C-alpha positions as CSV (number, residue, x, y, z in Angstrom):
1,M,82.4,110.6,135.7
2,S,82.9,113.6,134.3
3,Q,80.7,115.2,130.4
4,T,84.0,115.0,128.2
5,K,84.6,111.1,130.0
6,T,82.0,110.0,129.5
7,L,81.6,111.1,125.8
8,A,84.8,109.7,125.0
9,A,83.6,106.0,126.6
10,D,80.7,106.7,124.1
11,I,83.0,107.1,120.9
12,I,85.3,103.7,121.9
13,R,82.2,101.5,122.3
14,H,80.3,102.4,119.4
15,V,83.3,102.2,117.3
16,G,83.7,98.8,118.4
17,G,86.1,99.0,121.3
18,K,89.5,100.0,122.5
19,D,90.7,96.7,120.6
20,N,89.6,97.6,117.5
21,V,91.1,101.5,116.9
22,K,94.0,100.8,115.1
23,S,94.5,104.1,115.1
24,V,92.9,107.7,116.0
25,F,93.8,111.3,115.5
26,H,92.7,114.5,115.6
27,C,92.3,118.6,114.7
28,A,90.1,120.9,115.9
29,T,86.2,119.7,115.0
30,R,87.2,115.8,114.0
31,L,88.6,112.6,115.3
32,R,90.0,109.8,112.0
33,F,89.8,106.7,113.1
34,K,91.4,103.9,111.3
35,L,89.9,100.3,112.5
36,K,90.8,96.8,112.4
37,D,87.0,95.7,111.8
38,E,84.4,98.5,110.2
39,Q,81.8,95.9,110.7
40,K,82.0,96.8,114.4
41,A,81.2,100.0,114.0
42,N,77.4,101.9,114.9
43,P,78.0,105.2,112.6
44,E,74.3,105.0,113.8
45,A,75.0,105.2,117.2
46,L,77.7,108.4,116.6
47,K,74.9,110.1,114.9
48,N,72.2,110.8,117.5
49,H,75.2,111.5,119.9
50,D,73.9,115.5,121.2
51,V,77.4,116.6,120.1
52,V,77.8,114.6,116.2
53,I,76.9,116.8,113.8
54,T,77.9,113.3,111.0
55,V,80.3,110.6,111.0
56,V,81.4,109.8,107.3
57,Q,83.1,106.2,106.1
58,S,85.6,106.4,103.7
59,G,88.6,104.9,101.6
60,G,89.1,102.3,104.8
61,R,88.7,105.0,107.6
62,I,85.9,104.6,109.6
63,P,84.0,106.7,111.0
64,D,85.4,110.9,111.0
65,V,83.5,111.6,113.5
66,I,83.0,115.0,113.4
67,E,81.7,116.7,116.6
68,R,80.4,120.8,117.5
69,R,82.2,122.5,119.9
70,Y,79.9,122.6,122.0
71,G,76.2,120.3,122.7
72,K,73.0,121.1,121.6
73,N,72.4,121.5,124.2
74,G,75.3,124.3,124.6
75,R,77.5,122.7,127.0
76,L,80.1,120.2,126.1
């Protein structure tokens, strides 16, 4: 599995699985998820990923995953 696919699978797993995602939007640096059940998400696991700067939870949306363009090792 490529690094990009592995990253995508990790993010989906840590937001509670694909069945927990109502919608997802993106811009250059963020993924914004609306989830069916916010309790299923694991923001701490997302924050520990090497390409994630932080996870912001607010206004019924969890998480805003703010990613580095490149991971800590210099590559995505």
